[in-house]
C-alpha positions in Angstrom: -22.6 15.0 160.5 -23.7 17.8 158.2 -21.6 20.9 157.9 -24.2 23.0 159.6 -24.2 20.8 162.6 -20.4 21.0 163.1 -19.5 23.0 166.3 -17.1 25.2 164.3 -19.7 26.1 161.6 -20.4 29.6 163.0 -16.7 30.4 163.1 -16.4 29.1 159.5 -19.2 31.3 158.4 -17.7 34.4 160.0 -14.3 33.5 158.5 -15.9 33.0 155.1 -17.6 36.4 155.2 -14.3 38.0 156.3 -12.5 36.3 153.3 -15.3 37.5 151.0 -14.5 41.1 151.9 -10.8 40.5 151.3 -11.2 39.2 147.8 -13.3 42.2 146.5 -10.6 44.7 145.5 -10.9 48.0 143.7 -9.0 48.5 140.4 -6.6 50.8 142.3 -5.8 48.0 144.8 -5.2 45.5 142.0 -2.9 48.0 140.2 -1.0 48.5 143.4 -0.5 44.7 143.8 0.7 44.5 140.2 3.1 47.4 140.7 4.5 45.8 143.9 4.9 42.5 142.1 6.6 44.2 139.1 9.0 46.0 141.4 9.8 42.7 143.2 10.4 41.0 139.8 12.6 43.8 138.4 14.7 43.9 141.6 15.2 40.2 141.4 16.1 40.2 137.7 18.5 43.2 138.1 20.2 41.4 141.0 20.7 38.3 138.9 21.9 40.2 135.8 24.4 42.2 137.8 25.8 39.1 139.5 24.6 40.2 143.0 22.4 37.1 143.5 21.1 38.7 146.7 19.0 36.2 148.6 16.5 38.8 149.9 15.9 40.2 146.4 15.6 36.6 145.1 12.9 35.9 147.7 11.1 39.1 146.8 11.3 38.1 143.2 9.8 34.7 144.0 6.8 36.6 145.6 6.0 38.3 142.3 4.6 35.3 140.6 1.9 34.5 143.3 0.9 38.1 143.3 0.5 38.3 139.5 -1.3 34.9 139.7 -3.7 36.2 142.3 -4.5 39.3 140.2 -4.9 37.2 137.1 -7.4 34.9 138.9 -9.4 37.8 140.3 -9.6 39.3 136.8 -10.8 36.0 135.4 -13.4 35.9 138.1 -14.7 39.2 137.0 -14.5 38.3 133.3 -14.7 34.5 133.2 -14.8 34.1 129.4 -11.3 33.7 128.1 -10.8 35.0 124.6 -8.4 33.2 122.3 -7.3 36.6 120.9 -6.1 37.6 124.4 -4.3 34.3 124.7 -2.6 34.8 121.3 -1.3 38.1 122.5 0.0 36.4 125.7 1.8 33.7 123.6 3.4 36.4 121.4 4.6 38.4 124.5 6.0 35.1 126.0 8.0 34.5 122.8 9.2 38.1 122.7 10.2 37.9 126.4 12.0 34.6 125.7 14.3 36.5 123.4 15.3 38.9 126.2 15.5 35.9 128.6 18.1 34.2 126.3 20.0 37.5 125.8 20.3 37.8 129.5 22.2 34.5 129.6 19.4 32.4 131.0 18.7 29.0 129.6 16.8 29.3 126.4 15.3 25.8 126.8 13.5 27.0 130.0 10.4 29.1 129.4 9.8 32.4 131.1 6.9 33.0 133.4 4.6 34.3 130.7 4.6 30.8 129.2 3.2 29.5 132.5 0.3 32.0 132.2 -0.2 31.2 128.5 -0.3 27.4 129.2 -2.7 27.8 132.1 -4.9 30.2 130.2 -4.9 27.9 127.1 -5.8 24.9 129.3 -8.7 26.9 130.8 -9.8 28.1 127.4 -10.0 24.5 126.1 -12.2 23.5 129.0 -14.4 26.5 128.5 -14.8 25.9 124.8 -15.2 22.1 124.8 -16.4 21.3 128.3 -15.2 18.6 130.7 -14.3 16.4 127.7 -11.3 18.7 127.1 -9.7 18.0 130.4 -7.4 15.3 129.1 -6.3 17.6 126.3 -5.7 20.4 128.8 -3.7 18.0 131.0 -1.6 17.0 128.0 -0.9 20.6 127.3 0.3 21.2 130.8 2.4 18.0 130.8 3.9 19.0 127.5 5.0 22.3 129.1 6.6 20.7 132.2 10.0 19.9 130.6 10.4 23.6 129.8 9.0 25.0 133.0 11.9 24.6 135.4 12.5 28.4 135.6 8.8 29.2 136.1 7.9 27.0 139.0 7.0 23.8 137.0 3.8 22.0 137.8 3.2 23.7 141.1 3.3 27.0 139.2 0.7 26.0 136.8 -1.5 24.6 139.6 -1.0 27.8 141.6 -2.5 29.6 138.6 -5.3 27.2 137.9 -6.6 26.5 141.4 -7.6 30.1 142.4 -9.2 30.5 139.0 -11.2 27.2 139.5 -12.2 28.4 142.9 -13.1 32.0 142.0 -14.8 31.3 138.7 -17.2 28.5 139.7 -21.0 29.2 139.6 -21.0 28.5 143.4 -17.9 30.6 143.9 -19.2 32.0 147.2 -19.2 28.5 148.6 -16.0 27.5 146.9 -14.0 30.5 148.4 -14.6 29.2 151.9 -13.4 25.6 151.1 -9.9 26.1 152.4 -11.4 27.2 155.8 -13.8 24.2 155.8 -11.4 21.5 154.7 -9.9 20.9 158.2 -13.4 20.4 159.6 -14.0 17.5 157.2 -11.1 15.5 158.4 
């Protein structure tokens, strides 16, 4: 059965149009999301540094990464060409932040969250520059990061960064954005 013949197809089209309107945000809305994510992250870190280890602040802090990842993916959808110069700056900030990470008493052998963005961005850059033949090299980069990624969500964290970018930056992104809605109809 073709997708257009499925009885739920009109519902999927309506849901897809609704989702399309949700993913077009103004710069002000994106800044608001980044600010909320930053506040969540700072509250979580201050809680940990002061020995409070508050469960609610910890949960809020865990919500910062997906919010930053979503904004990152949306920015890449608007400007899909990743520049190595921007990645170099991200790598430098990740190294600088790692110093503060270590001074705060956190494990220096576990990378901070900026490394997750740098690794994901570098993997995407390799594929953009060298095409599909660079996928094994990108995968090796991600696998090399995994032993150091325990504090930054590990492999699921990198995938959480890569999958929205892959969905939003495809040439047929309009069709790709509706895939999560259509997947259940294919089973």
